[in-house]
C-alpha positions, 0 to 999 in steps of 0.5 A: 524118461523126461524130467517134468519141469514145472513152470517155474523151473522151465522159466529158470532154465530158459532164462539161464540159457538167455543169460548164457548167450549174453555172457558168451556161453552157448544157450544149450550149455547154459540150459543144461547147467541150469537143469542139472543144478535144479535136478534132485537126482543125476540125469543121463544124456537122453533124459536131458535131450528129451527134457530140453528138446534139443539134439543129442549131439548138442547135449553131448558137446554141451556136457563136455564143455560143462565138464571142462569148466568143472561145473558138471561131473559124471556119476555112475548109478548101480545097475545102469551102464549109462553116464549120469551127470550132476552139477555143482550145487553150491552157488559159491563153488559155481561162481568160483569155477566160472571166474577161475575158468574165465580168468584162465581163458580170457584174462591170462592170455590177455596179460601175456599179450599186454606184457609182450606189448609193454616190452616191445613198446620200449623199442617201438619208435612208431608208438607214441609215449601216450599210447605206451602209457595207456598200454602200461595202464591197461597192463597195471589194471589187469595185474592189480585185478589178478593179484586181488583175485588171487588174494580172495579166491581161497577165502571160505564162502562165509568170509567172502560173503561177509566181505561182499556184504561190506562192499558199500561200507568199504567203498564209502570208507575208502572214498577220496571224494571231498563231499563238503 
């Protein structure tokens, strides 16, 4: 049994797959996340395979990836022995899960290497002071970003939404440019 994707849902799923590839995410992974996000009920792997017309092995691997990100979870339905899958439905929780996982996979290892480089740079006579300064600046920037993220990541969605809506006003308030 396939989920009947109308033209709008199909456009959404296909576009989400395209955007996924631009963000470094496998197309099928992104399409499955979008499909499950739009689905009104849990879907089993065969339904996903038939609906998206992709290989079963690709669906299995993609579902594992989505589970590792915390974007999809398994549910069981009475009378059905198959695993069914549901996606996070709250866009704020989806955003949090993606940001947290990207931080863990990309930013945290980079911070570790930058800290190592900053420490080693103090004893590396072949590295110019200017290059060392740029390394320190990159490290400071990522540490500041990470500290800010840590400050905001536990805010309730309503508070975060109000904060984001204030963005332009805060930027103008804090602007140091003299526009006279």
